[in-house]
C-alpha positions in Angstrom: 105.5 99.9 -77.1 104.9 97.2 -79.8 101.2 96.1 -79.8 100.0 92.9 -81.4 96.2 92.9 -81.9 96.0 90.4 -84.8 95.2 87.3 -82.8 92.5 86.1 -85.2 95.3 85.6 -87.7 97.6 83.8 -85.3 98.4 83.8 -81.6 101.7 83.8 -79.7 102.9 80.4 -78.6 102.2 79.6 -74.9 105.5 78.9 -73.0 103.9 75.7 -71.5 103.1 74.5 -75.0 106.7 75.1 -76.2 108.0 73.2 -73.1 105.7 70.2 -73.9 106.8 70.2 -77.5 110.6 70.6 -77.1 111.4 67.0 -76.1 109.7 65.7 -79.3 111.9 68.0 -81.3 115.2 67.0 -79.7 114.9 63.6 -78.0 111.8 61.6 -79.0 112.3 62.0 -82.7 111.2 58.6 -84.0 108.8 58.2 -86.9 105.5 57.1 -85.4 105.0 54.6 -88.3 108.2 52.7 -87.3 107.8 49.6 -85.2 111.1 50.1 -83.2 111.1 51.7 -79.8 111.8 55.2 -81.1 108.7 54.9 -83.3 106.5 53.4 -80.7 107.4 56.2 -78.3 106.3 58.8 -80.8 103.1 56.8 -81.7 102.2 56.6 -78.0 102.5 60.4 -77.6 100.3 61.0 -80.6 97.6 58.6 -79.3 97.7 60.3 -75.9 97.3 63.7 -77.6 94.3 62.3 -79.6 92.7 61.1 -76.4 93.2 64.5 -74.8 91.5 66.3 -77.7 88.7 63.8 -77.8 88.0 64.0 -74.1 87.8 67.8 -74.2 85.4 67.7 -77.1 83.3 64.8 -75.6 83.8 62.4 -78.4 85.8 59.2 -79.3 89.5 59.3 -80.1 88.6 57.3 -83.2 86.8 60.4 -84.6 89.8 62.8 -84.3 92.3 63.0 -87.2 95.3 65.3 -87.1 96.0 67.6 -90.1 98.3 70.4 -91.2 95.7 72.9 -90.0 92.2 74.2 -90.5 92.4 74.7 -94.3 93.3 71.0 -94.9 90.6 69.9 -92.5 87.9 72.1 -94.2 89.0 70.8 -97.6 88.9 67.2 -96.5 85.5 67.5 -94.9 83.9 69.3 -97.9 85.6 67.8 -100.9 86.0 64.2 -99.7 82.4 64.1 -98.4 81.0 65.2 -101.8 83.3 62.9 -103.8 83.0 59.8 -101.6 79.2 60.0 -101.1 78.3 61.4 -104.5 76.6 64.5 -103.1 75.4 66.8 -105.8 74.1 69.7 -103.6 75.9 71.8 -101.1 74.8 74.8 -99.0 77.1 77.5 -97.6 77.2 81.3 -97.2 79.1 84.1 -98.9 80.7 85.0 -95.5 82.7 81.8 -95.1 86.5 81.5 -95.0 88.1 81.0 -98.4 89.1 77.4 -97.3 85.4 76.7 -97.6 84.5 79.0 -100.5 87.3 77.8 -102.7 86.4 74.2 -102.0 82.9 74.9 -103.1 84.1 76.5 -106.3 86.1 73.4 -107.0 83.0 71.2 -106.4 80.9 73.4 -108.7 83.4 72.6 -111.5 82.8 68.9 -110.7 79.0 69.3 -111.1 77.9 70.0 -107.6 75.2 72.6 -107.3 76.1 75.1 -104.6 73.5 77.3 -102.9 74.2 80.3 -100.8 72.2 81.3 -97.7 70.6 84.7 -97.5 71.8 87.1 -94.8 71.1 90.6 -93.7 73.4 93.7 -93.6 74.8 92.6 -90.2 75.7 89.1 -91.4 72.8 87.3 -89.7 72.0 84.1 -91.6 68.5 83.3 -92.7 67.8 79.8 -91.2 64.3 79.7 -92.7 66.1 79.9 -96.1 68.3 77.0 -95.0 65.1 74.9 -94.4 63.8 76.0 -97.9 67.0 74.9 -99.6 67.0 71.6 -97.8 63.4 70.7 -98.5 63.1 67.9 -101.0 66.8 67.4 -101.4 67.8 63.7 -101.1 71.3 64.4 -99.6 73.0 67.7 -99.0 76.2 68.9 -97.4 75.8 72.1 -95.3 78.9 74.1 -94.4 78.5 77.1 -92.0 81.2 78.5 -89.8 80.7 78.9 -86.0 82.2 82.4 -85.9 83.3 84.6 -88.7 87.0 85.3 -88.8 86.6 88.9 -90.1 83.5 90.3 -88.3 83.2 87.9 -85.4 79.6 87.0 -85.9 78.6 83.9 -84.0 76.2 81.5 -85.8 73.7 79.3 -83.9 75.4 76.1 -85.0 73.3 74.0 -82.6 70.1 75.2 -84.4 71.8 74.6 -87.8 72.7 71.1 -86.6 69.1 70.4 -85.6 67.8 71.6 -89.0 70.4 69.5 -90.8 69.5 66.4 -88.8 65.8 66.8 -89.5 66.6 66.9 -93.3 69.2 64.2 -93.1 71.8 66.6 -94.3 75.5 66.3 -93.5 76.7 69.3 -91.5 80.3 70.7 -91.5 81.2 73.7 -89.4 84.5 75.6 -89.6 85.2 76.1 -85.9 88.7 77.5 -86.3 88.0 80.8 -84.6 86.1 79.4 -81.7 88.1 76.3 -80.9 89.9 76.9 -77.6 87.7 79.9 -76.9 84.3 78.2 -76.4 83.5 74.7 -75.3 82.5 72.3 -78.0 80.4 69.3 -76.8 80.1 67.1 -79.8 77.3 65.1 -78.3 75.2 68.3 -78.3 76.6 70.3 -81.3 75.1 68.1 -84.0 77.9 68.6 -86.5 79.3 65.8 -88.5 82.6 67.6 -89.0 84.3 70.4 -87.1 87.9 71.6 -87.3 90.6 73.2 -85.2 93.9 74.9 -85.9 96.4 75.0 -83.0 97.9 78.4 -83.8 94.6 80.1 -83.1 94.7 79.1 -79.5 98.4 79.6 -78.6 99.6 76.4 -80.1 102.1 75.9 -82.9 101.5 76.7 -86.6 101.2 73.9 -89.1 99.0 71.5 -87.2 95.2 71.1 -86.7 92.6 68.4 -86.6 89.4 67.2 -88.1 86.5 65.7 -86.1 84.8 63.2 -88.4 81.5 61.6 -87.2 82.0 57.9 -87.3 78.6 57.6 -89.1 80.0 59.4 -92.1 82.5 57.3 -94.0 84.8 59.3 -96.4 87.9 58.6 -98.4 91.2 60.4 -97.6 91.8 63.7 -99.2 95.6 63.5 -99.0 96.9 60.2 -100.5 100.0 58.4 -99.3 100.6 56.1 -96.4 98.2 54.6 -93.9 98.8 57.3 -91.3 95.9 58.7 -89.2 94.0 55.4 -89.4 94.1 55.5 -93.3 92.5 58.9 -93.3 95.4 61.2 -94.1 98.7 60.2 -95.8 101.9 61.7 -94.6 104.2 61.4 -91.6 102.5 63.0 -88.5 103.8 66.3 -87.1 104.6 64.7 -83.8 105.8 67.8 -81.8 103.0 69.9 -83.4 100.3 67.4 -82.3 101.8 67.4 -78.8 101.6 71.2 -78.8 98.0 71.2 -80.1 96.8 68.9 -77.3 98.6 70.9 -74.7 97.3 74.2 -75.9 93.7 73.0 -76.1 94.1 71.5 -72.6 95.3 74.9 -71.2 92.6 76.8 -73.1 89.8 74.6 -71.6 91.3 74.9 -68.1 91.5 78.7 -68.2 88.5 79.4 -70.5 86.2 81.1 -68.0 88.8 83.5 -66.7 90.2 84.3 -70.1 86.8 84.9 -71.6 86.0 87.4 -68.9 89.4 89.2 -69.3 89.4 89.3 -73.1 85.8 90.5 -73.3 86.8 93.3 -70.9 89.6 94.3 -73.4 87.1 94.4 -76.3 84.6 96.4 -74.3 87.4 98.8 -73.3 88.4 99.2 -77.0 84.8 100.0 -78.0 84.4 102.6 -75.3 87.8 104.3 -76.1 87.1 104.4 -79.8 83.6 105.8 -79.4 85.0 108.5 -77.0 87.7 109.6 -79.4 86.2 109.2 -82.9 82.8 110.6 -84.0 82.0 108.8 -87.3 82.7 105.2 -86.4 80.5 102.1 -86.3 81.1 98.3 -86.1 80.8 95.8 -88.9 78.7 92.8 -88.4 77.6 92.1 -84.8 81.0 93.1 -83.3 79.5 95.4 -80.7 77.1 92.8 -79.3 78.7 90.5 -76.7 76.3 87.6 -76.9 76.2 87.5 -80.7 79.9 88.1 -81.4 83.2 86.4 -80.9 84.7 88.0 -77.8 88.2 88.0 -79.4 87.2 90.0 -82.5 86.2 93.7 -83.1 85.7 94.9 -86.6 85.6 98.7 -86.8 84.2 100.7 -89.6 86.1 104.0 -90.0 85.2 107.4 -91.7 85.8 107.9 -95.4 89.2 109.4 -95.7 92.3 109.4 -97.9 94.3 107.7 -95.1 92.2 104.5 -95.5 94.4 103.5 -98.4 97.4 103.2 -96.2 95.7 102.7 -92.8 97.4 99.4 -91.9 100.8 100.7 -92.9 100.2 103.8 -90.8 99.3 101.8 -87.8 102.3 99.6 -88.3 104.5 102.6 -88.2 102.9 103.4 -84.9 104.0 99.8 -83.8 100.4 98.4 -83.9 99.8 95.1 -85.7 96.2 94.6 -86.9 94.3 93.3 -89.9 91.9 95.2 -92.0 90.4 95.9 -95.4 87.5 97.5 -97.2 84.6 96.5 -99.3 86.7 97.3 -102.5 90.1 96.3 -103.8 92.9 98.8 -103.9 96.7 98.9 -104.3 97.1 98.4 -100.6 94.7 95.5 -100.1 92.7 93.0 -102.0 89.4 94.0 -100.4 87.2 91.9 -98.1 84.7 89.5 -99.6 82.9 89.5 -96.3 82.5 93.3 -96.2 81.4 93.3 -99.9 78.8 90.7 -99.2 77.4 92.8 -96.3 77.2 95.8 -98.7 79.5 98.0 -96.6 80.4 101.4 -98.0 83.5 101.0 -100.1 84.7 104.5 -99.1 85.0 103.5 -95.5 88.1 101.7 -94.1 88.0 98.9 -91.6 90.3 97.5 -88.9 90.0 94.2 -87.3 91.3 94.2 -83.8 91.6 90.7 -82.3 92.6 90.1 -78.7 94.2 87.4 -76.6 95.1 86.7 -73.0 98.5 88.3 -73.5 97.1 91.8 -74.3 96.9 94.5 -71.7 94.5 97.4 -71.0 97.5 99.8 -71.6 97.9 98.3 -75.1 94.2 98.9 -75.8 94.4 102.5 -74.7 97.5 103.1 -76.8 96.0 101.5 -80.0 92.7 103.4 -79.7 94.5 106.7 -79.2 96.9 106.1 -82.1 94.0 105.3 -84.4 92.1 108.3 -83.3 95.1 110.6 -83.9 95.4 109.4 -87.5 91.9 110.6 -88.3 92.1 113.8 -86.3 95.3 114.8 -88.1 93.7 114.6 -91.5 93.3 118.1 -93.0 89.7 119.2 -93.4 
């Protein structure tokens, strides 16, 4: 049995998505910027995909821009907003994805003051602190993710959106981990920017999108041609865009059923691990269904010599997962999220992340294999 439980890193491509993409690899290959029939055919397919994404998110097609993925979309929203609008204050958290944190580091070098939200040991953000940081500021960019990619914590982005609106701040939310797994009604959410990456919801790699509120005018981050309505230079990834729209359409159509099924797999993993390992806990809010992404479970494991090679040992057992610790070592670079939470550096961690393609039998096998690794360690 070969078990893949690293779906927060990337998901398997849905067969229906591949079938939708294939004609745009082999037959409809025109450049969408060309005015001849081959180009017009590709352009029409892109615009149809844009309408699909916009309809699912309850927004206008004019506010959806296709990118190479979530990282480019995050960079565009953060860096271009500050540069175009002359923003000198940005707020984020230490728990964000590096696509956000590294963008903030770049802006700091350009003279932007970056403030970091307080949080507790479980990763709960202090929204009262957000209000304090926004008070008296003329214009601020706030960047807070919807769900953490390592520990699965869900942030109350609607509440954050309301706070930002009250203080006339611009709000960007990295929604890469929740896109295709939760509904995003952009008339309710209150974000000026959100992002998606197709390969996180069974679409192809190398394609994503940025929702940009029409009320916020920014300059392109990637310079070049006039593609994407002058918002992103470079020939569009036509087959990828087709795949993204199809994958999101499938995700929205099956969301309730898949949420229930995948949450059941996560609950099963929690139960199995607790039954077989004594000294385990869960990082962040992984154990709490209403506060945690149902696809992610981050397990804190006993201090042991095997932690150094834990992921390698699981791979030998044909189990693919992600992990890390609160410190750096020869085997991993350490997790900035776990360090920020103050996790014990002696303990190891494993991030199990689930999809609709996983089975209860795979969960049982992975839990048993992990337990055996620790039970076989000499006292």
